C-alpha positions in Angstrom: 92.0 204.5 102.6 91.6 206.1 99.2 91.6 204.9 95.6 94.9 204.9 93.7 95.3 208.1 91.6 94.0 207.5 88.2 92.5 204.1 89.1 89.0 203.2 88.0 86.2 201.2 89.6 87.3 197.8 89.8 88.5 198.4 86.3 92.0 198.8 85.2 93.3 202.4 85.4 90.5 204.6 84.4 86.8 203.8 84.3 84.2 204.8 86.8 85.2 205.1 90.5 85.9 201.9 92.4 84.9 201.5 96.1 87.5 203.3 98.1 88.1 200.3 100.3 89.2 198.0 97.5 92.9 197.2 97.5 92.7 194.5 94.8 91.0 195.7 91.7 90.8 192.6 89.6 93.3 193.6 86.9 96.0 191.1 87.7 98.5 193.9 86.8 100.4 196.0 89.3 99.4 199.7 89.3 102.4 201.9 88.7 100.9 204.5 91.0 100.1 202.3 93.9 102.3 202.4 97.0 103.5 199.1 98.5 100.8 196.9 99.9 102.0 197.3 103.5 101.3 201.0 103.3 97.7 200.4 101.9 96.6 197.5 104.0 94.9 198.7 107.1 95.4 197.0 110.5 93.5 193.7 111.0 90.6 193.3 113.3 91.8 192.9 117.0 90.9 189.2 116.9 93.0 188.7 113.8 96.2 190.2 115.1 99.1 187.8 115.5 102.3 188.1 117.5 105.0 187.3 115.0 107.8 189.9 114.7 107.7 191.1 111.1 110.5 190.1 108.8 111.2 193.0 106.4 112.8 190.8 103.8 110.7 190.8 100.6 109.1 187.5 99.6 110.9 185.5 96.8 109.5 185.8 93.3 108.7 183.1 90.8 107.9 185.0 87.6 108.3 181.9 85.4 105.5 180.1 87.3 103.3 183.2 87.3 103.7 183.6 83.6 103.0 179.9 83.1 99.7 180.3 84.9 98.6 183.8 83.8 100.7 184.5 80.7 103.2 187.4 80.5 102.2 190.7 82.2 100.3 193.1 80.0 99.1 196.7 80.4 95.7 196.8 82.0 92.9 197.4 79.5 90.1 199.5 81.0 86.7 197.8 81.0 83.9 197.5 83.4 83.7 194.4 85.6 80.7 192.1 85.2 78.5 191.5 88.3 80.2 188.1 88.7 83.7 189.6 88.5 82.7 192.3 91.0 81.5 189.7 93.5 84.9 187.9 93.3 86.9 191.2 93.7 84.7 192.1 96.6 85.3 188.8 98.3 89.1 189.0 97.7 89.2 192.5 99.3 87.1 191.3 102.3 89.5 188.4 102.8 92.5 190.7 102.7 91.0 193.2 105.2 89.6 190.5 107.6 92.6 188.2 107.3 90.4 185.3 106.5 90.8 182.5 103.9 88.7 182.4 100.8 86.9 179.1 100.1 86.6 179.1 96.3 84.2 176.7 94.7 83.2 176.0 91.1 83.5 173.4 88.4 87.0 172.1 87.3 89.0 174.3 85.1 87.4 177.7 85.7 90.5 179.3 87.3 90.1 178.8 91.0 93.8 178.3 91.8 94.9 181.0 89.3 92.9 183.6 91.3 95.8 183.5 93.9 98.3 184.2 91.1 96.3 187.2 89.8 96.1 188.7 93.3 99.7 188.0 94.1 100.9 189.6 90.8 98.7 192.7 91.2 99.6 193.3 94.9 103.2 192.1 94.8 102.8 189.2 97.2 105.7 187.3 95.6 105.8 183.5 94.9 102.5 181.7 95.3 102.8 178.8 97.8 100.8 175.7 96.8 99.7 172.8 99.0 98.1 170.2 96.7 95.7 168.0 98.7 95.3 164.3 98.3 93.5 161.6 100.3 96.7 161.0 102.2 97.4 164.7 103.1 97.6 165.6 106.8 97.9 168.9 108.5 101.5 168.0 109.6 102.5 167.5 106.0 101.3 171.0 105.1 103.2 172.5 108.0 106.5 170.7 108.0 108.3 167.4 107.4 110.9 165.8 109.7 113.1 162.8 108.8 114.2 161.2 112.1 115.6 158.1 110.4 118.1 160.2 108.4 119.1 162.0 111.6 119.7 158.8 113.5 121.7 157.3 110.6 123.9 160.4 110.4 124.5 160.5 114.2 125.4 156.8 114.1 127.7 157.4 111.2 129.4 160.3 112.9 129.9 158.3 116.1 131.4 155.4 114.1 133.8 157.7 112.4 135.0 159.3 115.7 138.3 158.0 117.2 137.8 155.2 119.8 136.8 156.6 123.2 135.9 160.1 121.8 132.5 161.6 121.0 132.0 163.2 117.6 133.4 166.8 117.6 130.3 168.3 116.1 126.6 167.3 116.1 124.7 167.9 112.9 122.0 170.6 113.4 118.4 169.2 113.6 117.3 171.9 111.1 119.1 169.8 108.4 116.3 167.2 108.8 113.3 169.5 108.8 111.6 171.3 106.0 108.7 173.7 106.3 105.8 172.8 104.0 103.7 175.4 102.0 101.3 176.1 104.8 104.1 176.3 107.3 106.1 178.7 105.1 103.0 180.9 104.5 102.7 181.3 108.3 106.2 182.7 108.8 106.1 186.2 110.1 106.5 188.2 106.9 105.8 192.0 106.9 103.0 191.5 104.3 100.8 188.5 103.4 102.1 185.6 101.5 99.9 184.0 98.9 98.9 180.4 99.5 96.7 178.0 97.5 95.3 175.0 99.3 94.3 173.1 96.2 91.4 170.7 95.8 90.8 170.6 99.6 87.7 168.4 99.2 90.0 165.5 98.1 91.4 165.4 101.7 90.4 163.2 104.6 87.1 164.2 106.2 89.0 165.2 109.4 91.5 167.5 107.6 89.1 170.5 107.7 88.7 170.2 111.5 92.5 169.7 111.9 93.1 173.0 110.0 90.7 175.0 112.2 93.2 175.8 115.0 95.9 176.9 112.6 93.5 179.2 110.8 92.5 180.7 114.2 95.8 180.9 115.9 97.9 181.9 112.8 100.7 179.7 114.0 101.9 176.2 114.9 104.4 174.4 117.1 107.2 172.0 116.0 107.5 169.6 118.9 110.9 168.3 117.6 112.4 171.8 118.0 110.4 172.7 121.1 112.0 169.8 123.0 115.4 171.3 122.3 114.5 174.9 122.9 116.6 175.2 126.1 119.8 174.2 124.3 118.9 175.4 120.8 116.5 178.3 121.0 117.0 179.3 117.4 117.1 176.7 114.5 117.5 177.5 110.8 115.1 175.4 108.8 114.7 175.2 105.0 111.3 176.5 103.7 109.1 175.6 100.8 110.7 178.5 98.9 113.7 177.0 96.9 117.0 177.8 98.4 115.5 179.8 101.3 115.7 179.2 105.1 113.9 180.6 108.1 114.9 180.8 111.8 112.4 179.1 114.1 112.6 180.3 117.7 111.7 178.1 120.7 110.0 175.6 118.4 107.1 177.8 117.4 106.0 179.8 114.4 103.6 182.7 114.6 102.6 184.8 111.6 102.6 188.6 111.6 100.3 189.0 108.6 97.8 186.2 107.9 98.5 184.8 104.4 96.1 185.5 101.6 94.8 182.0 101.4 92.7 180.5 98.6 91.2 177.1 99.4 89.8 175.5 96.3 87.1 172.9 96.1 85.2 171.2 93.3 82.3 170.7 95.7 82.7 167.0 95.8 81.7 166.9 99.5 80.5 169.4 102.2 82.7 170.9 104.9 81.9 171.2 108.6 80.0 174.3 109.6 82.8 175.4 111.9 85.3 175.4 109.0 83.0 177.2 106.7 82.4 179.9 109.3 86.1 180.7 109.3 86.2 181.2 105.5 84.7 183.7 103.1 82.9 181.8 100.3 83.1 182.7 96.7 81.9 180.7 93.7 83.5 181.0 90.3 81.4 180.3 87.2 82.6 179.5 83.7 84.4 182.4 82.0 82.3 184.3 79.4 83.3 185.1 75.8 85.2 188.3 76.8 87.0 186.6 79.7 88.1 183.7 77.5 89.3 186.2 74.8 91.4 187.9 77.5 92.9 184.6 78.7 93.8 183.6 75.2 95.4 187.0 74.5 97.4 186.8 77.7 98.9 183.5 76.8 99.4 184.0 73.0 100.1 187.7 72.8 99.7 189.8 69.6 98.4 187.7 66.7 95.4 187.5 64.4 92.5 186.8 66.6 89.8 186.1 64.0 90.4 182.3 64.2 90.5 182.6 68.0 87.1 184.2 68.1 85.6 181.4 66.1 87.3 178.8 68.2 86.0 180.5 71.4 82.5 180.5 69.9 82.7 176.7 69.1 84.2 176.1 72.6 81.3 177.8 74.4 78.8 175.8 72.3 80.7 172.5 73.1 81.0 173.4 76.8 77.3 174.0 77.1 76.5 170.7 75.4 79.0 168.7 77.5 78.2 170.1 81.0 81.2 172.4 81.1 84.8 172.4 79.8 88.0 173.8 81.3 90.0 176.8 80.1 93.0 174.5 79.7 91.0 172.6 77.0 90.5 175.9 75.1 94.1 176.9 75.4 95.2 173.5 74.1 93.1 173.9 71.0 94.3 177.5 70.4 97.9 176.2 70.6 97.3 173.7 67.9 96.2 176.4 65.5 98.9 178.8 66.4 101.6 179.6 64.0 104.5 177.9 65.8 102.6 174.5 65.6 101.1 175.1 62.2 104.6 175.6 60.7 105.6 172.1 61.8 102.5 170.3 60.7 100.4 169.9 57.6 97.2 171.9 57.4 94.2 170.5 59.3 91.3 169.5 57.0 87.9 170.0 58.5 87.3 166.3 59.4 90.7 165.9 61.0 90.4 169.1 62.9 87.0 168.1 64.3 88.4 164.8 65.4 91.2 166.7 67.2 88.7 168.9 69.0 86.6 165.9 70.0 89.8 164.4 71.6 90.8 167.7 73.4 87.3 168.8 74.4 86.4 165.7 76.2 83.5 165.8 78.7 84.7 166.5 82.2 81.6 165.1 84.0 80.5 161.6 84.3 76.8 162.4 84.0 74.5 162.6 81.0 76.7 160.4 78.8 75.2 159.5 75.5 
């Protein structure tokens, strides 16, 4: 495996040489010189090879969602990566090569879930699947949902509508009552990895991590409702988590071909079992520095006068240090309020009013050290 022609070291197109084994370079921008990912991604380790027959169809795109998270795509600007950025890029590449999930920790609002969008846009992984975890989430809900009551109701309605003494002419397919969830869709046998975010995993039930272990190891799952019918219906078309898309499930089982690029985010609210942590590659994200914040602001707000933004970033960093950490969203909200499209529809902010607005927007995120 070699570096892309003209690519630099973990830097966008052109600085010092990057490690030759890096596939993802941390730019968040596709390289015009790079071949498709399936030609660059080496075979997995023998113990991470999965039996699914690859589907050559490209994954669906969701450019609007990607731009909402990252801003519009921009040409990569060469700059060296910081040691912290290099550590993240190294972890991403290790996860891609080893076909292992990333367990991404860090304080709220530092961009844990957006990491998956950056990798997906740079490598062409298509729409990012997102499984948002709550205290009620179960492994089954991430894999698929089945509505047996709706099926029984429809079967009864069809039987009632049939002429007396005759069975209904057609039975509604069971696939109409199933839908694959984000995790279940990510494990479909695509020719290249899908991108999946399992967001705020530490909010889930304590047993959820253990329940997920088998799926992470096997790269697949079984749908009992379809397996029971496999002799009469070996192939069933089922809607997926991708809007308007379906997939064929054969013999009631799904097995991936390429393990999805999986980002499991955690705010470190509770520890995970050792067996779960062994199956993930850990990476911790710290708060963005001044240059990273400037890049994020520029990505979302484009070409404009950045003098006011620099001053706002300086004030934001000071406030963040004094309040135990603030989120990037809080900075973007304040930048939006001083942007031209808002200023044109509002009176000018006087200093006292503006400071009050910042106090409202830049609220403390932690419950500790309250004054």
